[in-house]
C-alpha positions in Angstrom: 1.2 70.8 -95.4 3.2 70.9 -98.9 6.2 71.5 -97.1 8.4 68.4 -95.4 7.7 67.9 -91.7 11.6 67.1 -91.8 11.9 70.9 -92.5 10.2 72.0 -89.2 10.8 69.0 -86.9 13.4 66.1 -86.0 11.1 63.2 -86.1 12.1 60.5 -83.8 11.0 57.4 -81.4 11.7 56.4 -78.3 13.9 53.1 -78.4 12.4 51.5 -75.3 8.8 52.1 -76.4 8.9 50.9 -79.8 10.8 47.9 -79.2 9.7 47.0 -75.5 11.8 43.7 -74.4 13.7 43.6 -77.7 17.2 43.2 -78.1 18.4 46.9 -77.8 21.3 47.1 -80.3 19.6 45.3 -83.2 16.3 47.3 -82.3 18.4 50.8 -82.4 20.1 49.9 -85.6 16.5 49.7 -87.4 15.9 53.4 -86.3 19.1 54.5 -87.2 19.3 53.0 -90.6 15.7 54.2 -91.0 16.3 57.7 -92.9 12.6 58.9 -91.6 14.0 59.4 -87.9 16.0 62.2 -87.5 16.2 61.6 -83.8 16.3 58.8 -81.5 15.6 58.6 -77.4 17.3 56.1 -75.6 17.6 54.9 -71.8 20.1 53.1 -69.8 22.2 50.3 -71.2 23.1 47.8 -68.8 26.0 46.6 -70.4 28.7 49.4 -70.8 30.2 47.5 -74.4 26.9 47.9 -75.5 26.4 51.4 -74.3 29.5 52.1 -76.4 28.6 50.4 -79.6 25.1 52.5 -79.2 26.7 55.5 -79.1 28.8 54.4 -82.1 26.0 53.0 -84.2 24.2 56.6 -83.3 27.1 58.7 -84.3 27.5 56.9 -87.7 23.7 57.5 -88.4 24.1 61.2 -87.8 21.0 61.3 -85.8 19.9 63.3 -82.8 19.9 61.5 -79.4 18.1 62.1 -76.7 18.0 60.3 -73.4 15.3 59.5 -71.0 15.4 58.5 -67.3 12.3 57.6 -66.9 12.8 53.9 -67.2 15.3 54.1 -64.3 12.7 56.6 -62.2 10.0 54.3 -62.7 11.3 50.8 -62.6 13.6 52.0 -59.2 10.6 53.7 -58.2 12.4 56.9 -57.4 10.8 60.1 -56.1 12.5 63.6 -57.0 10.4 65.1 -54.9 10.4 63.0 -52.0 9.4 64.8 -48.5 11.9 62.4 -46.9 15.7 64.0 -48.0 17.1 60.4 -47.9 14.8 59.5 -50.6 15.0 62.4 -52.4 18.6 62.2 -52.9 18.5 58.6 -53.7 16.5 60.1 -56.9 19.0 63.0 -57.5 21.7 60.5 -57.7 20.3 58.5 -60.1 19.7 61.1 -62.1 23.0 62.5 -61.9 24.2 59.1 -62.9 21.8 59.4 -66.2 23.6 62.6 -67.2 26.8 61.0 -67.3 25.6 58.2 -69.5 24.0 60.7 -71.6 27.0 62.4 -72.3 28.5 59.1 -73.2 25.8 58.3 -75.5 25.9 61.9 -77.5 23.0 63.1 -76.2 22.1 66.7 -76.4 19.9 66.4 -73.0 18.2 64.2 -70.6 14.4 64.0 -69.9 13.0 62.3 -66.6 9.2 62.9 -64.8 8.5 64.3 -61.5 7.5 62.0 -58.5 4.3 61.5 -57.1 1.6 63.9 -56.8 0.6 64.7 -53.2 -2.2 67.3 -52.7 -1.6 67.2 -48.6 2.2 68.7 -49.5 1.7 70.1 -52.6 4.4 72.9 -52.0 6.9 70.9 -50.1 6.7 68.5 -52.7 7.2 71.1 -55.1 10.3 72.6 -53.4 11.6 69.5 -53.0 11.3 69.0 -57.0 12.8 72.3 -57.5 15.9 71.4 -55.6 16.4 68.3 -57.4 15.9 69.9 -60.5 18.4 72.7 -59.8 20.8 70.4 -59.2 20.3 68.3 -62.0 20.5 71.4 -64.1 23.6 72.6 -62.7 25.4 69.3 -63.1 24.1 69.0 -66.9 25.2 72.3 -67.8 28.7 71.4 -66.7 28.7 68.8 -69.9 26.6 71.0 -72.2 23.5 69.2 -71.9 19.8 70.4 -71.6 17.3 69.1 -68.9 13.5 68.4 -69.9 10.8 67.5 -67.6 8.0 65.5 -68.9 4.4 66.7 -68.3 2.3 63.8 -66.9 -1.4 63.1 -65.9 -1.5 63.9 -62.0 -4.6 61.6 -61.0 -4.9 58.7 -63.5 -2.0 56.3 -64.0 1.2 57.7 -63.1 0.1 60.8 -61.3 3.1 62.9 -60.5 3.3 66.2 -59.2 3.9 67.8 -63.0 1.1 67.5 -63.6 -1.6 70.0 -64.5 -0.2 72.8 -67.1 -0.4 75.3 -64.9 1.4 74.0 -62.4 4.2 72.7 -65.0 4.2 76.7 -66.3 5.1 78.1 -62.9 7.6 75.2 -62.4 9.2 75.8 -65.3 9.5 79.7 -64.9 10.9 79.2 -61.2 13.3 76.6 -62.5 14.5 79.2 -65.7 14.9 82.0 -63.0 18.2 80.1 -62.1 18.8 77.4 -64.9 18.5 78.4 -68.6 19.1 74.6 -69.8 15.7 73.8 -68.6 12.7 73.1 -70.8 9.3 71.0 -70.8 8.5 68.2 -72.7 4.8 68.2 -73.9 3.2 64.4 -75.0 -0.1 64.3 -77.0 -0.7 61.0 -74.9 -0.9 63.1 -71.8 -2.9 65.4 -72.6 -6.4 63.4 -72.6 -5.1 61.8 -69.2 -4.6 65.8 -67.8 -8.3 66.4 -68.6 -7.2 69.2 -70.9 -7.0 70.3 -74.8 -4.2 70.5 -77.2 -4.4 74.4 -77.5 -4.8 74.6 -73.3 -1.8 72.8 -72.8 0.3 74.5 -75.5 -0.6 77.9 -74.9 -0.1 77.4 -71.3 3.3 76.2 -71.4 4.3 78.1 -74.7 7.5 79.9 -73.2 9.1 76.8 -71.9 8.4 73.8 -74.5 11.7 72.5 -75.6 10.3 68.9 -77.0 7.3 67.0 -77.8 6.3 63.4 -78.0 3.2 62.2 -79.9 0.9 59.2 -79.3 -2.4 57.8 -77.7 -4.2 57.0 -74.3 -7.3 55.2 -73.6 -9.6 57.1 -71.1 -12.4 54.6 -70.8 -12.1 52.6 -67.4 -12.0 49.1 -67.9 -10.9 48.9 -71.6 -7.9 47.3 -72.6 -4.7 49.8 -72.7 -6.5 51.9 -70.1 -4.3 55.1 -68.5 -0.9 55.7 -69.6 0.1 52.8 -71.8 0.6 54.7 -75.0 -1.3 52.3 -77.2 -1.3 52.7 -81.4 -3.0 55.6 -83.0 -6.7 54.5 -83.7 -6.5 51.8 -80.7 -10.1 50.9 -79.8 -11.5 53.1 -77.1 -8.8 55.7 -77.6 -8.3 59.2 -77.6 -6.1 60.2 -80.3 -6.0 59.3 -84.0 -5.4 61.0 -87.0 -7.9 64.0 -86.9 -6.3 64.5 -82.9 -2.8 64.6 -84.5 -3.6 66.9 -87.2 -5.3 69.4 -84.5 -2.3 69.0 -82.3 -0.3 70.1 -85.3 -2.6 72.7 -86.5 -2.0 74.3 -82.6 1.7 74.0 -82.9 1.5 75.7 -86.1 -0.7 78.5 -84.6 1.9 78.7 -81.8 5.0 79.5 -83.8 6.4 75.8 -83.1 7.4 75.1 -86.9 10.7 76.5 -86.7 12.8 75.8 -90.0 15.6 77.6 -88.3 15.7 75.6 -85.0 13.6 72.4 -85.4 12.6 70.8 -82.1 12.4 67.3 -81.4 9.2 65.4 -82.0 9.1 61.8 -81.1 6.8 58.8 -81.1 5.8 57.7 -77.9 4.0 54.5 -78.8 4.3 50.9 -77.6 2.7 47.8 -79.0 0.0 46.2 -77.1 -0.2 42.6 -76.0 1.3 40.6 -78.9 1.1 43.4 -81.4 4.3 43.9 -83.9 6.7 46.5 -83.1 7.3 47.0 -86.8 3.7 47.3 -87.6 3.1 49.9 -84.7 6.1 52.0 -85.7 4.8 52.0 -89.4 1.2 52.9 -88.1 2.8 55.9 -86.4 4.6 57.1 -89.6 1.2 56.7 -91.7 -0.4 58.3 -88.6 1.9 61.4 -89.0 2.3 61.4 -92.5 -1.7 62.0 -93.2 -2.2 64.5 -90.2 1.1 66.6 -91.6 -0.8 66.1 -95.2 -4.0 67.7 -93.7 -2.2 70.8 -92.0 
C-alpha cells in the first residue's frame, strides 16, 4: 500500500499487554511519546493520583484513548452473563465503575468481554449478557462513551460466550436494536482459536465491527504460549505472522474498512513471553505491521 496506514487506521497498542508488570506511567509515556501510535488502550489505575497523571499525559500527547475492562473482569473472575443474578450484578457494578474511570481518563469508549461459555444454558446466559450490556450501554451513553464487546474463543482458553462469530453477530444485532453506542471488537489473535478465518469472521461481523486488535496465538497443544497468550508475530509454532497479517488487512480492505474519513482503531494486542524484552516485542509488532501494509 503506497499510502500511510495512519490515513486509514488509528494505530494503537494495549498498555497492559505491551508492558505487563511495569510502571504504568513510565510505560505509558513511551507509547504517548512515540509518534507511530495514534491510540493507546489502558485499563484500571489503582492509584487515583496516577490516573490523573495518566489522563494529563495522554491529553498532552493528542492520542486517542480506549479503556479495556478485561483485566478487571478476568482478574476478579467476574461473569457478565452469570445465571445467578447476584453474580451478574457484581459484574455489572464493576463495569459501570469502569465507565466512570474511562471517562476520567478521556477515553472515547470502553471494551469488555463476556463471561464463561455455557452450552447447557446458552439462551439463559445470552439473556443475562444482554441485560448487563444494555445497562452498560445506557450508562455509557449518559457520558458520551461507546461500548465494545471483544470477540474471544469459546472452547480453547478464555472460553467465553461471545464466542463464535455467528453468535456474536446475533448478539450485536440485538443490542443495536436498543443501543446504537455498541459495537464489536475483532482480534486477529482470537480468530485461529475460534476455529474461523479472517474472511469468515470479518464478513459475518461486518455491520457491527467498530474496533480491531491484531496479534498472534499458538494452537499447537503442549507448545509454549499455547492458547490465548498473545505472543509476538513469528513466535514458534504460532498461527500468525506477516503473511497472515497481510491476509487480514486485505480482508479489511475488501470489506470497506479502509476509511480515511472515519478511521477505526487498530491496536497491537501482543505481550512479551517469559523473559522477552517489551521494547523488542513492540518493535516486532511495528515491523510486522509495516511489512504487511507494504504488501497490501
